[in-house]
N, C-alpha and C positions, 0 to 999 in steps of 0.2 A: 455334531461336535464329538459325540461318544466314539462314533463309528471312525471318524478322521483320527481320534487318539489312539484307537486300537491298530489302525492301518501304520500309524507312527509307531508304534511300539514294535509291530511285526517287522518293519522296515529295519529299525534300529538293531532288532534281533539278528537279522539277516546280515547286516553289514558287520555286526559283532562277530558272528561266526566266520563270514569271510575273512576278517582281519586275522582272528586268532589261527584259522587253518593255514592262510596264505603266508603268515610271518613263519609258521613252524616249517612249511615247506621249503621257503626259500633260504631258511637257516640250514636246514638238511642239505639242500643243494649246495650251499657254499661251503658246507663242513668238510665234505670229501670230494675229490676230483673223480669224474666219471671216466673210466679209462677202458672198459669193455674189452678183457683180453681173454680168449678162448684157450681153454686148458684141457689136457686129458691125463688120467693116471696111468702111470706105468712102473710096475716094481715098486709100488708103494711111494711115488713120488709124482710129483704134480708138474707136467711139463707145458711150456707155452706152445700153442699151436698157431695161433694167429693173433695179430692186434688189429682193432677197428683203426685207431689212429697210427697209421703205419710211420708217417713222419717223425711223430713223437717217439714212437718206440725205437726207429733208427738211432735218432738223437741220443736215446738214453741207454744205446748198445743192448736192448732187448731184442733177442731173435728167437725164432722157432727152435726148440730144443732145449732152451734155458729152463732151469728147475727154480720154481718158486718155493721159497723157505717160509717166510714169514710176510704177514700183511698187517701193517700198523702194530707191529710188536706181537701179533697172534699167530701161532703156528698155523698154517693153511688147513691143515687137517681139521682144526677146530671151527672152522667156518661152516655153517650149517648147510647154507644153500649150494656149495661148491659141489657137493657129492651127487646132486641130481640136475644141476644147472649147467655145470661145466664152463662157466664164464665167471671171470674176475671182474666184477662190475665197477667197484669205486675203492679207492685207497688213497692214504696221504704218503705213506712209506711202504716200499717193498725191499726185501731182501732176497737177492736172485744168485743163484749159483749157477756159473757158466759150465760148459762141458769139460773145461779144463782144471776145474776145481776151484777157480777164483770166484769170492763173493764180492758182489757190489751192491751198495745200498743206493736206492733211488728215492729222492724226495721229491714229491709231486706238488706244485703249486697251481693254483687254478690258471694262471697266464701261460703255463707251460704248454697247454693244448688250447690254443686260441679257439678252435672249432667248438669245443665243448663249453669253453667259458662264454662265447657269443651266444651260442644257440640254447645252452642248457641253462644258462643263469641270466645273463644280461637282457635278453630279449624277453624271456618270461617275465623278469622282473619289471621292465618297462611296461609290458602288456599288463600286467597285474595292477599296477598303480593307474594307468590309463584307464582301465575298466572302472576302477574305483571311482576316479573324478567324473567319469561320464555317467555313471550310476547316480551319484549325488546330484550331478545336474539335471538329468532327467526327471528325477524324483521331484525335486524343489520346482522344476519348470512346469511340469504337467501332472500335478497330483489327481489321485482318483481316476485316472484313466487305466482301464483293465489291459488295453494293449500295452501301454507303456509300463506297466508293472511286470507284466509277463516277459516284455523284452528286457527289462533290469535283471529278472532273475535267470533269464536265458544267458545274458551276456556274463553275469558274475559265474555261473557255473561252467561256463566255457573256459573262463579264465581260470578257475581252479582245476578243471581238466588239462589245460596246457601247462600250467605251473607244476602241476603234480607228475608230470612225464618223467622229468629227471629224478625224482625221488622215487618214483614206481621202477625205474630202471635200475636203481640201487637195492631194489626189494626191501625198501623200508615197510614196514607194516602198515602205518597209518597211511603213508603216501599211496600204497597199493589199493586200500579201500577207498581213499577219495578219488584216485584215478579211475578206477572201474565203475564206481557208483556215479561219478559226475560225467563220464561218457555217454552212459545211457540216460541220465537224468536231463542232460541239455537237449538230447533229442526228442525226449517226451515233452519237455517244455516247448520245444518247437512245434510239436503236433497241437498241444493245447492252443499255442498262439495262432496257428493257421485256422483253427476252428473258429476262435474270436474274430479273426481278420476276415474270414468268409461272411460271419454276420455283419461286419462293419461295411462290406462291400454289398450287402444285400444279396449274396450268393447262397444258393441252398448247399448246405454240408450233406453230401451223399454217402459219407462213410460212418464209422462207428460212433454213435452219440456219446455213448458212456466211455469217454477217454480217460477217465480216473482210474481204469484197471491197469492203464500203462504204467502208472507210479509204482506199481508193485515191482516191475523189472529192476529199477536202480536199488530198491530194497534187497531184492533176491541177488544181485550183484554184491552189495556189501556184505550180505551174509556168507557168500560162498568166499569172499575175500578172507573174512575173519575164519572160516574154515581152513583155508589154505594157510594161514597163519600158524594154525595149530598143528596141521599136517602139510609141512611144505612140499612133499612130493606131488601134491595136489595142483600146485601153482601154475604150471604150464597148461595142464588141462583147462582150469578155470580161466586163464588167460585167453586161451583160444576160443572158449565158450563165450566170454564177454565180447570179443571182436566179432564172433558170428551174430550175436544178437544186435550189435551195432550196425553191422551191415545190413541186418533184416529191417531194423527200424528206418535206416537210411533208404533202403528200397520202397519201403511203404510211404515215407515222405515224398519220394520222388513220383511215385505212382498217383498220390493224392494230387500233387501238382500238375502233372502230366494229364490226367484224365480229367481234371478241372479246366485246365487250359483249352484242351480239345472240345469240351462241352461248352465253356462259357466264352472263350476267346478274349478275354480281358486282357489289356496291355499290363496291368499291374501283375496278374498271375505269370505272365511271361518274363517279367523283370525279377519276380520273385524265384521262379524256376532257375532262371540262368544265375542269379547270385547264390543258389545253393549248388548246382551242379558243378559250375566251373571250379570253385575251390576246392570241392570233395574229389574231384577226379585225380590230382597227384596223390592224395592221401589213400585213395581206394587201390589205385593201379600200381603205385610205387611202395606202398607198405602194407595195407590191410590184406588185400587179396594174395600176394606172395606170402605174407606171413601165416595165412589160414591155409594155403594148399601146399605150401612148400617148407614152412617154418624158416624163411628167409625173407629179407626185405631188400628192395633195392635201394630204397633211401631209409636212414633211421627215423624212428618215431618223432624226435625232436625237430628234424628238418622238415618231414612231411606235414607235421602239424602247423608248420608256420603258415601254409595255404589255408588252413581252417580258421585262422583267426580273421580272416576276411569276412566270413559269413556275418557274425553279429554286427560288425562295423557297417557292412553294407545295409543291414536293418535299421541302424541308427540314422545313416544319411538319408534314407527313405522315411523314416520316422519323424524327423525333424522338417519335413517340407510341408508345403501347403496342404496336400492331402498324402495319406501316410505314405504311399509308394509311388509319387509322382516324381520319378528320376529322369524325366524326357530331358529336361535342360542340361543335367550334368552329364548324361550320355551324348547327347550332342556336342557339348563343349569338349568332351574328350576324345570323340572321333575327329573333330576339327582341329584339335592340338596334336592329335596322333598323325594324321597326315603331314601337318608342317614338320614336326619332328623326325618323321621317317624319311621324309625326302631329303632334309639337311643331313641325318645321319648317313644315309647313301652317298651324299655328295663327300662327306667328310672321310668316310672309308675310302673312296676312291682317291682322294687327295692323300691320304696316308700310305696307300699303296704305291703310288707314283713317287712319292716326295720322301719316303722315310725306308728304313729297313726293318721295321717292326714285324714281329712273328704274327701269324694268323691269331694266336691266343691273345697277344697284347693289342691287337686292333679290336678284336672282338670285345675285350674289357672296355676299351675306350669307348666303343660305339654304344654298348649298353649304358654306361655311365652318361655319355652325352645324350642319348635318347630320353632317358628317364629325367634328367636335369633340365631338358628342354620343355618337357611336359610340365614340371613344376614350376620352371620359369613363366611359362605363359599363364598358368593359373595365378601365380603371386602377381604378374604384371596386370592381369585383369581385374583382381581385386584392389591394387594401388590405384589404377586408373579410376576406378568406380569412388573410391575414396577422394581422390584428386579431381573429381569430373568438374569442380568449380573452376578449375585452372587449365586454359588452353594456351600454351606457349606458342609464340609467334615471333617474328622478327620486329613487331612493334609492341609487344609486351602481352599481357595478360587480359585478353578481351572478355572472357567470361566473369572474372572477377571485376572488370570495369562495368559490367552489366549490372552486378550487383550494387555497387557503388551509386551508378547512375539511377537505378530505380529506388534507391534509398533517398537519393537527392530530390527526385521528381516527386516522390510519395509524401514529402512534407508540404507540397504545395496544395491550396485549397481550391482557389478558383481556376476554371478553365483556362481563361486567358493567360493567366500567370503560368500554368501548368505548359502550356503550348510554347510559351517564351522561353521557360526553362528547359524544355525539351529541345529546342532548336540550339540554345547555347550550349548544351551537353553534347549534341551530335558535332557541331562545329569543332568544340574543344577536343573531343576525343579523335574525331577523324582529320582534324588539322585542316579543315576546309573553311573557307571565308564565307562563301555564299551559299548559305542553307536558309530556307524559308518555307513557309507554309501557305498554301493556296486553299482558299475555301471557294467550293463549287456550288452554287446554287441550283439545286434540283429542279425548280420551278421556271426561272428565269434564265438558266444557263450561263448565268454571268459568272466571272471570276475576280476575286479579290485576293491580295497577296499582303504578306506581312512584310515584304522587302521594301526598304525604302532607299537602297543603295544602288539600285539598278533598274533601268527601264527594259521591258521584255516587249518584243514585237508580237504581233497577233499571230504570226508563222510558228513561232515558238510555242505559243500558248496552245495552237491547234494541234501541235505534235503530241499533246498528251491526251491520252484517251481516257478521260475521267471515269466515265460511266462503266468501263470494262475492267477496271482495277479491283481486285478482291483483297481481303483482310490478309495482312502479313506478305503480300505479294511486292517485289521490288523489281522493277523494269529500267533498262538502261536504254535512253534515247539518244538521239545524235548529240544533244545538248546537256541532258540531264540524267540523273537517277531519280525516279519517281516511286512514291510508296504509299499506298493507302493506309490512313491513320484512323479515321472514324467516320461513321455516317449516323445522323439522325432523320428525322422526318423532312427536314428543310435542306440540310447541308452535307457535303461531303468533303472531309479535309484531306489534303494531299501533302505529303512532304516531298519538297524538291531540293536536290543537291546538284549544283552546277559543277561539271567535271571539267568544262573547258576542252574536251576533247583530248585532255592530257593526264587527267587523273584516273587511275584505274583501282577501284575498290577490291581488296582481296576476299577470299571466300570466307576467312575468319571474321573479317569487317562486315561483310554482308549478313552472316549468321547473327553477330552481336546486334545489328541493326533491326534485322527480322525479329528476334526475341523481344527487343525493346519496344518495337511497335505494337506486339500483343500486350504487353504490359500497359503501355499508354492508353491503348483503347479500353481496357479494364478500368484504368483510373479515370478516364473520362466518363465512363458509364456511372461508376460510383460518385464521381465529383457531382455530376448532373442531378442524380438523384439526392444528395446531400443538399446541393443548393436549392432545389425544388423544396424540400422540407424547411430549410432555413428560411426561405422566402416566405412559406406560409406561416411560420412561427412569428416571423418578424410583423405579420400584420394581425396577429392576436392581440387584443387589447390587454389581455391579462398575462402576457407572456413576460418572462423574466430575462431580461437581455444579458444579465451576467451569466446565465446558465448556457448560452448558445455555444461557446467554444468546448464546454464539456459535451454538451449534447451531440456537437459535430463528432467529436472523438469516440463518444460511446457508440454511435451509429455505424461508423466505420469498423471499429472492433467486433461490434456485436453481429454485424451482417457477415463478415469473414469468419467468425467463430462458427456461426450456424451452418455455413456453407460447408465449412472443413469437417465439422462433426457429422453432418449428413452424409457427406462423400464418404468419410472412414466407415460409417455404420453400413453404408450400402456396398461398400467395397468388400467388407468382411464377411458380409453374410449373403445378401441376394446375389451379387456379382460372382462370388465364389460358387455358390449354388448353379448359376447360370453357366459358368465356364465347365462345371462338372457335368451337366445336361448335354453340353455341346460335345465333349469328349465321348460320352456314350452314344450319342447319336452318330458320331463319326464312327465307331465300332460297328453299330449295326447297318450303317450305310452299305458296308461291305461284307455283310453276313449273307450267306448263301441259303440257309435253312429257313423256311417260313416260321417254324416254331420259334427258333432262336429271336426272329425279329418281333414276333407277337409278345413273346415274355419280355423281350427288352423294351418294347413300347410301353408295356405295362407299367414296369418300373420308372421308366422316364415320365410317364403321366404321374405316378405318385410324388417324384421328385418336383415336378412342375407344380402340383397342388400344394405342396409344402412351401415352396418358393413363394407362390401367389399368396398364401396366408401370412408368410412373414413380410412381404410387401404390404398386405393390407393393414398388418399391424403397425408398420412404421407411417402409413398414411394416417391412420387414427392417432396416432402420437402427434403427427403433424397439425391435424385438425380434427379434434374428436367429434364424431358425426352426431352422437347422441346430445351433444350439447346444443345443437340448434335445433334438433328434433323433440326430444323429450325433456332438455332442461339440464340444469346443473346437478340436481340431486341424483337422476338417474345416470349420468356420466360419471359422478363420484362413487356410485354405486358399483357400476361395472370396474372402474379403475381398483376399488378395494377388495373386489372379487378375484381380479387377477393377482393381487399382492398376496391373497391368502393361499393361493395355490402355490406361491414360490416361498412364502415366509417360514421360517423356522422359530418364530417368536409369537406371541399372543398379542394380536391386534384389537385394541378397544377404541371404538369411535363413536361419535354422535355427529350428525349432519342436520342443522336446523334449515327450515325452508326460508330462503331469503326473498325479500322483494325489492330489487335493485332497479334504479331507472337507467343506470349506465350499463348496457349490455356486456360491454368489454370486460367489466368487473367478474363477470362469470368465467371467461377464459383465463383471467389472471388467477382466480382462486383455484381453478382446476390445474394450472401450471405449478402452483404452489404445493398442492397435494400430491402432484407428480414428484416434484424434487424432493420433497421431505420423505415420502415413502421409498423412493428409489435409494437415497442415502441410507435410510434405516436397514433396507435389503443388503447393501453393499458393504457397509462398514460398521454398523452400530454393535453388531454381535450381542445384542439386547435379548433379553428373556420377554420383555413387555414393552409394547410401544402403544401411546395413546396419542390421538389426533382428534380434535374436535372443533367444528364449525359452528360458530355460535352468532346468533342474531343480537344485534345491540340496537339501541334507540335510533341512532343515525348511521348504521353502516354495519359492519361485522367484525368478528374476531377470530383468529385461528391460534389455536393452543397446542403445541407439540412437545412431547416428553417421552423419552426411553429412559432404560436402566442399563446403557450399554458401556462402553469403554471410555466415553468422552474424550478430551483433549486438553492440551494445554493452550493458554492464550498466545504464548510466543509462536506457536505453530501456525495459528490463524494469521497473524500479522506477517509472518515471513512467507507464507504459502500464497497470499493474496488470492484467496479461493474464489474461482469463477462460480462455483455453487452458490456459496453465500452471497457473493456480489451480485448474482443474476437474481436471486430472491430479492435481495436488497432494492435493486435497481426497479423491479416490478413493482414493489410496494411503494418507493418513493415516486414513481411515475404517477401514482394515484394519491400522493401526499399522506401516506400512512406512516405508522410508527413500527419499527422492526428492532427487537431485542432478543439477545441469546445470552444464556447462562450454560456453563459448562466446565468440568475440570476432569483430570484424569481418574478414571475409576468411579466417577460420580453421574454418568450419563449426561444427557443434554436436555435442555427445555428451550423452546422457541415460542415467542409471542409475537403475533401479527395482529395490528389493529388498524382498520381503515373507517374514517368518516366520509360518507360519501358527499360529494360537494364541498369538501374542505379546501381552503385556500392553500396555494403552493407555499412551501417553507424550505429553507437550506438544510440539507441534512448534515448533522453534526459527526464527521467521520472520526474526530478524536473520541468522541463517546463510544463508537464503534470499536475502536481500537483498544479501549479500556475493557471492553466486555469480551469474556471468553466466547470464541466461536469456532465453528468447525464446518468444514464442507465433505461431503463424501459423494459429491457429484463428478 
């Protein structure tokens, strides 16, 4: 808790600094327009040499040879940086003297120069706030993850470096310090991130281990920037020096990734290497290198830096996937949509060329717009199709939606005979076919019985159906029928028959609807048979309470489906993901050429498999605790408490009496209750002390649980209808026990369970439960 509070304070401090510096930079950017006019001094006057924004200069009648008199009401000779920089960088008002002696006043508004307005102000502002939102999302989504924390710092630093470009271009003191230090700081964070990421991938970090020394570089950049503020003539020197250090760090990072990929050949490093190299190439070759070697740039920093903003967001896209850099799906989709968009764009260009008189420039703009719009459209369509996957439109309506309504209708039936009858009626209704029936094929006698009473079928038509070769979900069309396998048990196989009279043809969507419905019905029959068998046994019990049978039927259904879902979810999120990772690693080493790489890779895969097996063993122990049958209840509970001790941040006080119970099922019930209570304490109590006691009574046992945690309100229990509390209730009620809860907000929680062995059944008072405060943390 203390560590978490410290991290929260540090994050709040970082966000506060980001907001303060960011708003200052954006304000300075907006306060003056960036014009970038080159000047020279002749005969004590400052003459215009060239303008970066030539269209704007022409529109304002600013030409080479014009004399600049005043800048924002200040004589140009009083501007400090003009004497060594020879560039008029930013201004809102200019007084210019033409060669003929005329004076003109130029008032500059942000929108007068659209290029600088969008690239220097709008784009950085959008990027600044987008980075803030994503950083907050990452922090609250995945707290205490070192990789995510470094990623947050990285994208925040890149954002400040990008936003400060316009301010640094105006030679603002704070903007210059922020720009130079953040440029180096973001690369140092990237090196730090790479080291942590190598550990995450279980790869050996073969470079400098003490990477903290790199953090001196942004501090040096900040110090030199402050020095250049005091001595402006050093500004160009330190600017070039910062670019050189930036370039060196970048080469170092690329060497790390390149050598590591050559050594380990992992797809994650390949994707990471590409995501850094590709965005950096325009910045390097069009701005950084020309600026270093020739003191001129092909693209300005504000435009070249647009490519750099792709880097942190490519990291984010990979960070939020199943394993941090598993981008295979997204790359595959991009390639797929790229091909479609490219072919259509070429087709469109050909059409524009033959059918219109557009210029090459115009057609190029249209083609680029069309190409990227199509890629975006395909992605949007994919997302919409996924969210609308329950709806499949056709000439006869919405078949997938019908499937849900049909399943819901059939699911309300309890007996198998009623279920099959309802199933036939639904098919006849939705497919608008009158003659639909079910054949029951006796596997022993090979006799066939039919539910149809409206038509006599000849033996030839019966023999046409190959009953024993049908498989689940399979639909076959014969000369007279559509036939489909529904369900099979030890004695019978049930077949659906739809008479098409050689004139009715089921469409693909109708067959899909029917196939999915068959799978549902098969599961319904299996579950219904299980419930019927249980009910049949209960009916023959002398002491059974018949009024409870409907409730028990519903409970069995819900509990069975819930347990299957929870187990499937746990296995999917843990063991299955680990197995997929092992499969990916195996695929890499199948194509490896060096034996040393194969041996080291197999060793890592072996470690992953051992970990996966241990996890699987843990799930098996939870499903059926092995110590319960071998060493008894006390040993099983002691082992459970030892596991809790390793994970808990609270003091656990417990006592376990030795019980002598005739009903062995009570041992499993006690173990499950302990599991639920302790798991709830671990996950949600936020308690300092937890007590749990198993006490022997004269004719049974008692479990007393209490904690000093956060507690909850009574209304929350009633509204939540918690399955954790309800699950414990049901277990206790199954053995005719008593279950009571006492809790309130800030007052912790106490639970008392008392079971008398051999006690007669009694109805549970749910109104009493609703009046009691209760809470589930399961």
